[in-house]
Backbone as JSON, one array per atom type, in Angstrom:
{
  "sequence": "MIALTVNGKKVQVDVAPDTPILWVLRDHLGLTGTKYSCGIAQCGACTVHLNGEPIRACVTPVSAAVGKKILTIEALNSTVGRAVQAAWERLEVVQCGYCQSGQIMSAVALLSHNKKPNDADIDQAMHGNLCRCATYQRIRAAIKDAAHHLV",
  "N": [[110.89, -36.67, -173.53], [112.16, -39.86, -173.22], [112.07, -42.98, -174.76], [112.37, -46.27, -173.73], [113.33, -49.85, -173.45], [113.14, -51.76, -170.79], [114.01, -54.55, -168.97], [112.24, -56.0, -170.48], [109.98, -54.45, -170.73], [108.23, -51.68, -172.04], [109.19, -48.36, -171.4], [108.82, -44.84, -170.55], [110.84, -42.04, -170.0], [111.39, -39.04, -168.44], [114.12, -37.3, -168.87], [117.33, -35.85, -169.26], [119.15, -36.46, -172.21], [121.82, -37.1, -171.66], [121.84, -38.21, -169.29], [122.96, -40.57, -166.96], [122.44, -44.08, -167.31], [122.25, -45.62, -164.97], [121.15, -43.8, -163.05], [118.58, -43.36, -164.13], [117.59, -45.9, -164.05], [117.56, -46.49, -161.17], [116.65, -43.97, -159.84], [114.33, -43.01, -161.43], [112.97, -45.35, -162.33], [112.84, -46.95, -160.07], [114.45, -49.29, -159.83], [116.52, -50.78, -158.0], [118.41, -52.55, -157.73], [120.65, -52.44, -159.17], [123.78, -51.21, -158.41], [125.18, -48.02, -157.24], [128.5, -47.12, -157.12], [131.44, -46.37, -157.7], [131.16, -44.49, -159.88], [132.63, -43.91, -162.12], [133.06, -46.0, -163.87], [134.73, -47.96, -162.86], [134.52, -49.98, -161.01], [132.43, -51.88, -161.41], [130.05, -52.47, -160.02], [127.62, -51.35, -161.13], [126.9, -52.85, -163.24], [124.97, -53.67, -165.92], [123.02, -55.15, -168.58], [123.12, -54.39, -171.92], [121.42, -54.93, -174.72], [122.41, -57.53, -174.28], [125.03, -57.42, -173.76], [127.46, -56.65, -171.34], [127.48, -53.52, -169.62], [128.73, -50.53, -168.1], [126.59, -48.86, -166.16], [126.7, -46.38, -164.87], [128.14, -44.63, -166.33], [127.18, -44.64, -168.97], [125.23, -43.1, -171.14], [121.81, -42.43, -171.19], [120.64, -42.04, -173.66], [122.19, -43.76, -175.3], [120.77, -46.07, -174.95], [118.45, -46.07, -176.24], [116.17, -47.85, -178.34], [117.31, -50.1, -177.78], [117.8, -53.01, -175.68], [117.64, -53.05, -172.17], [118.71, -54.93, -169.62], [118.38, -55.72, -166.21], [119.41, -56.87, -162.83], [117.08, -57.43, -161.54], [115.36, -58.72, -163.34], [116.67, -61.01, -164.22], [116.28, -63.86, -165.36], [116.78, -65.85, -167.12], [118.02, -69.19, -168.38], [120.75, -69.29, -167.91], [121.08, -67.07, -166.32], [119.55, -68.09, -163.91], [121.19, -70.19, -163.43], [123.65, -69.17, -162.71], [122.85, -67.62, -160.5], [121.94, -69.63, -158.72], [124.37, -71.06, -158.41], [125.83, -69.08, -157.03], [124.39, -68.96, -154.61], [124.85, -71.79, -153.84], [127.53, -71.98, -153.36], [128.02, -69.95, -151.61], [128.88, -67.37, -152.12], [128.36, -64.71, -151.73], [129.5, -62.02, -149.4], [129.61, -59.11, -148.24], [127.88, -58.37, -150.1], [127.42, -56.02, -151.72], [128.59, -55.63, -154.25], [127.62, -57.67, -155.75], [125.36, -57.85, -157.61], [126.46, -56.59, -159.89], [128.57, -58.34, -160.3], [127.2, -60.76, -160.92], [125.8, -60.07, -163.07], [127.86, -59.6, -165.01], [129.12, -62.27, -165.08], [126.9, -63.75, -166.01], [126.76, -62.65, -168.57], [129.17, -63.53, -169.62], [128.87, -66.5, -169.56], [126.81, -66.65, -171.17], [127.81, -66.4, -173.54], [129.89, -68.14, -173.68], [129.99, -71.15, -172.75], [131.78, -72.89, -171.47], [133.99, -71.64, -169.87], [137.54, -71.03, -169.48], [140.06, -70.35, -166.8], [141.31, -67.93, -167.76], [139.5, -66.89, -169.46], [137.45, -66.23, -167.64], [138.76, -64.41, -165.97], [139.18, -62.25, -167.97], [136.54, -61.62, -168.39], [135.59, -60.92, -166.06], [137.11, -58.79, -165.22], [137.59, -55.83, -163.81], [135.4, -55.86, -162.21], [135.11, -55.15, -159.12], [135.59, -56.41, -155.83], [135.29, -55.66, -152.64], [135.41, -57.25, -150.38], [136.86, -59.29, -151.38], [136.11, -61.72, -152.55], [136.86, -63.34, -154.67], [137.95, -65.79, -155.28], [135.7, -67.49, -154.7], [133.91, -66.35, -156.39], [134.99, -67.08, -158.87], [134.75, -69.95, -158.64], [132.07, -70.47, -158.41], [131.29, -69.5, -161.04], [132.32, -71.42, -162.63], [130.98, -73.64, -161.53], [128.38, -72.94, -162.35], [128.64, -72.98, -165.04], [129.15, -75.79, -165.38], [126.67, -76.76, -164.63], [125.14, -75.99, -166.68], [125.77, -77.58, -168.94]],
  "CA": [[110.68, -38.09, -173.07], [113.05, -40.9, -173.84], [111.47, -44.35, -174.65], [113.38, -47.45, -173.41], [112.99, -51.07, -173.14], [113.91, -52.27, -169.7], [113.45, -55.76, -168.39], [111.14, -56.41, -171.41], [108.79, -53.46, -170.61], [108.42, -50.29, -172.63], [108.89, -47.18, -170.63], [109.31, -43.41, -171.1], [111.37, -41.32, -168.86], [111.7, -37.5, -168.83], [115.34, -37.11, -168.45], [118.17, -35.35, -170.29], [119.8, -37.61, -172.96], [123.05, -37.46, -171.09], [121.72, -38.87, -167.84], [123.49, -42.03, -166.94], [121.46, -45.21, -167.2], [122.11, -45.87, -163.54], [120.17, -42.93, -162.4], [117.17, -43.59, -164.79], [116.96, -47.22, -163.27], [117.31, -46.15, -159.75], [115.85, -42.75, -159.47], [113.05, -42.98, -162.19], [112.17, -46.5, -162.46], [112.83, -47.78, -158.89], [115.03, -50.59, -159.87], [117.76, -50.51, -157.18], [119.38, -53.71, -157.66], [121.96, -52.02, -159.86], [124.31, -50.32, -157.47], [126.15, -47.03, -157.39], [129.69, -47.19, -156.19], [132.56, -45.39, -157.99], [130.75, -43.47, -160.71], [133.69, -43.61, -163.13], [133.14, -47.29, -164.55], [136.04, -48.73, -162.54], [134.25, -51.12, -159.99], [131.51, -52.8, -161.94], [128.76, -52.49, -159.23], [126.59, -50.87, -161.78], [126.82, -53.58, -164.56], [123.66, -54.06, -166.59], [123.16, -55.71, -170.06], [122.46, -53.59, -173.04], [121.33, -55.83, -175.96], [122.98, -58.77, -174.0], [126.42, -57.06, -173.5], [127.63, -55.9, -170.02], [128.03, -52.18, -169.64], [128.64, -49.71, -166.92], [125.36, -47.95, -166.24], [127.07, -45.25, -164.31], [128.78, -43.76, -167.3], [126.51, -44.84, -170.13], [124.23, -42.16, -171.08], [120.44, -43.08, -171.47], [120.51, -41.9, -175.15], [122.81, -44.91, -175.91], [119.94, -47.36, -174.91], [117.37, -45.88, -177.14], [116.12, -48.76, -179.32], [117.94, -51.39, -177.31], [117.06, -53.63, -174.51], [118.36, -52.98, -171.05], [118.4, -55.94, -168.62], [118.91, -55.55, -164.95], [119.41, -58.0, -162.01], [115.76, -57.68, -161.13], [114.75, -59.48, -164.41], [117.56, -61.99, -164.64], [115.58, -65.17, -165.13], [117.19, -66.83, -168.16], [118.55, -70.28, -167.88], [122.07, -68.98, -167.51], [120.84, -66.33, -165.02], [119.19, -68.98, -162.9], [122.39, -71.16, -163.12], [124.62, -68.34, -161.88], [122.31, -67.22, -159.17], [122.07, -70.89, -157.95], [125.7, -71.3, -157.95], [126.14, -68.07, -156.1], [123.93, -69.58, -153.41], [125.33, -72.99, -153.39], [128.94, -71.63, -152.95], [127.93, -68.95, -150.68], [129.75, -66.32, -152.7], [128.24, -63.22, -150.96], [129.92, -61.57, -148.16], [128.68, -58.03, -147.93], [126.83, -58.33, -151.17], [127.27, -54.83, -152.43], [129.01, -55.71, -155.55], [127.21, -58.93, -156.3], [124.53, -57.69, -158.72], [127.28, -56.34, -160.94], [129.38, -59.42, -160.56], [126.43, -61.72, -161.51], [125.52, -59.66, -164.47], [129.08, -59.92, -165.82], [129.15, -63.69, -165.14], [125.92, -64.22, -167.06], [127.19, -62.27, -169.94], [130.25, -64.53, -170.03], [128.28, -67.7, -169.78], [125.81, -66.62, -172.33], [128.59, -66.5, -174.76], [130.93, -69.02, -173.43], [129.52, -72.08, -171.79], [132.98, -73.61, -170.95], [135.17, -70.66, -169.82], [138.68, -71.28, -168.55], [140.38, -69.31, -166.0], [141.68, -66.74, -168.48], [138.16, -66.29, -169.92], [136.79, -65.71, -166.44], [139.57, -63.33, -165.57], [138.86, -61.19, -168.81], [135.08, -61.24, -168.44], [135.25, -60.26, -164.72], [138.13, -57.83, -165.15], [136.97, -54.44, -163.57], [134.31, -55.98, -161.34], [135.88, -55.15, -157.83], [134.85, -56.93, -154.6], [136.05, -55.12, -151.54], [135.42, -58.27, -149.51], [137.84, -60.22, -151.91], [135.48, -63.17, -152.72], [137.28, -63.67, -156.12], [138.04, -67.31, -155.41], [134.45, -68.1, -154.65], [133.1, -66.05, -157.63], [135.5, -67.94, -160.02], [134.27, -71.34, -158.46], [130.71, -70.23, -158.8], [131.13, -69.38, -162.5], [132.7, -72.77, -163.11], [129.9, -74.45, -161.11], [127.17, -72.65, -163.14], [129.08, -73.57, -166.32], [129.0, -77.25, -165.19], [125.25, -77.1, -164.52], [124.51, -75.64, -167.93], [126.11, -78.53, -169.93]],
  "C": [[111.55, -38.99, -173.94], [112.42, -42.36, -173.67], [112.58, -45.42, -174.62], [112.58, -48.68, -173.4], [113.74, -51.57, -171.83], [113.25, -53.46, -169.1], [112.16, -56.19, -169.25], [109.93, -55.57, -171.4], [109.27, -52.24, -171.42], [108.16, -49.29, -171.59], [109.29, -45.95, -171.23], [109.69, -42.69, -169.76], [111.66, -39.85, -169.37], [112.85, -37.08, -168.18], [116.25, -36.56, -169.71], [118.92, -36.59, -171.01], [121.07, -38.03, -172.39], [123.02, -38.08, -169.88], [122.16, -40.19, -167.88], [122.41, -43.15, -166.79], [121.28, -45.51, -165.75], [121.09, -45.14, -162.88], [118.88, -43.02, -162.96], [116.68, -44.85, -164.15], [116.73, -46.96, -161.97], [116.37, -45.07, -159.33], [114.4, -42.59, -160.19], [112.2, -44.21, -162.31], [112.2, -47.46, -161.14], [113.41, -48.99, -158.88], [116.5, -50.32, -159.12], [118.63, -51.56, -156.98], [120.82, -53.43, -158.4], [122.49, -50.95, -159.0], [125.23, -49.18, -158.05], [127.24, -47.22, -156.58], [130.78, -46.13, -156.68], [132.13, -44.24, -158.96], [131.67, -43.15, -161.87], [133.89, -45.01, -163.92], [134.46, -48.2, -164.24], [135.72, -49.94, -161.61], [133.24, -52.15, -160.58], [130.2, -53.05, -161.1], [127.48, -52.16, -160.06], [126.27, -51.61, -163.08], [125.38, -53.91, -164.86], [123.95, -54.6, -167.95], [122.42, -54.8, -170.99], [122.59, -54.4, -174.34], [122.2, -57.1, -175.65], [124.52, -58.47, -173.62], [126.52, -56.39, -172.14], [128.13, -54.67, -170.27], [127.94, -51.67, -168.28], [127.57, -48.62, -166.88], [125.86, -46.59, -165.69], [127.63, -44.17, -165.29], [128.11, -43.85, -168.73], [125.31, -43.94, -170.17], [122.84, -42.88, -171.69], [120.18, -43.14, -173.0], [121.04, -43.12, -175.82], [121.92, -46.11, -175.85], [118.71, -47.26, -175.73], [117.42, -47.03, -178.39], [116.76, -50.01, -179.1], [117.29, -51.82, -176.2], [118.05, -53.61, -173.21], [117.85, -54.09, -170.11], [119.1, -55.73, -167.33], [118.86, -56.75, -164.14], [118.09, -58.26, -161.74], [115.04, -58.64, -162.05], [115.62, -60.71, -164.97], [116.91, -63.36, -164.38], [115.69, -66.28, -166.3], [117.82, -68.07, -167.47], [119.91, -70.04, -167.39], [121.89, -68.1, -166.35], [120.56, -67.14, -163.81], [120.31, -69.85, -162.45], [123.36, -70.44, -162.29], [124.1, -68.02, -160.54], [122.37, -68.46, -158.23], [123.39, -71.12, -157.45], [126.31, -70.37, -156.91], [125.65, -68.5, -154.76], [124.62, -70.79, -152.85], [126.77, -72.84, -152.8], [129.03, -70.59, -151.91], [128.96, -67.78, -150.91], [129.68, -65.01, -151.9], [128.86, -63.15, -149.78], [129.14, -60.4, -147.71], [127.61, -57.94, -148.95], [126.74, -57.14, -152.07], [127.52, -54.92, -154.02], [128.38, -56.84, -156.34], [126.33, -58.85, -157.5], [125.39, -57.54, -159.98], [128.1, -57.57, -161.35], [128.47, -60.57, -161.25], [126.07, -61.38, -162.92], [126.66, -59.94, -165.41], [129.28, -61.46, -166.09], [128.15, -64.29, -166.11], [126.25, -63.76, -168.35], [128.14, -63.19, -170.42], [129.64, -65.77, -170.37], [127.34, -67.75, -170.89], [126.53, -66.74, -173.62], [129.63, -67.64, -174.84], [130.56, -70.06, -172.28], [130.52, -72.9, -171.02], [134.16, -72.62, -170.63], [136.37, -71.31, -169.04], [138.97, -70.14, -167.63], [140.67, -67.92, -166.69], [140.45, -66.02, -169.07], [137.48, -65.65, -168.79], [137.52, -64.36, -166.01], [139.29, -62.08, -166.5], [137.42, -60.74, -168.56], [134.88, -60.42, -167.17], [136.14, -59.12, -164.33], [137.32, -56.41, -164.8], [135.71, -54.66, -162.69], [135.04, -56.14, -159.85], [134.95, -55.69, -156.68], [135.8, -56.57, -153.43], [136.11, -56.2, -150.38], [136.41, -59.42, -149.93], [137.36, -61.72, -152.09], [135.8, -63.64, -154.05], [137.32, -65.14, -156.23], [136.54, -67.99, -155.55], [133.66, -67.69, -155.93], [133.7, -66.8, -158.79], [134.75, -69.4, -159.78], [132.78, -71.29, -158.76], [130.45, -70.12, -160.37], [131.31, -70.75, -162.96], [131.49, -73.84, -162.57], [128.58, -74.11, -161.86], [127.43, -73.09, -164.48], [128.76, -75.05, -166.37], [127.48, -77.55, -165.19], [124.47, -76.75, -165.85], [124.73, -76.7, -169.05], [125.27, -79.87, -169.77]]
}
């Protein structure tokens, strides 16, 4: 059994230590907001926070999360999280929506550390979060909008 803290709750899962966090979240804990897409940490759809930092859950073994806090899109209710989600809605960022939980988690991590990001900051933070619908301009605008509402 592996003991974890997921979305503020202590849980135990009976999985191998090398099981990717993604599969623990989706298959063992029923948290399906974190998406599977590439499986090789190249698309960002599986992004969650581990101790406040964005990670790719598809390649991060569950053993790396022992003693740390995992946060998924389902429990994103911080001031920054609410600002980002509201901006996403205001600017109608979502097209198909598949990548958006990973996009939002990366945006929240950025704005949690940098309340006034410039374009280069946004590009660096969002690098590796792919959107097949190419909503990149709306994503950038929503991050700037959320930042504006945080100050």
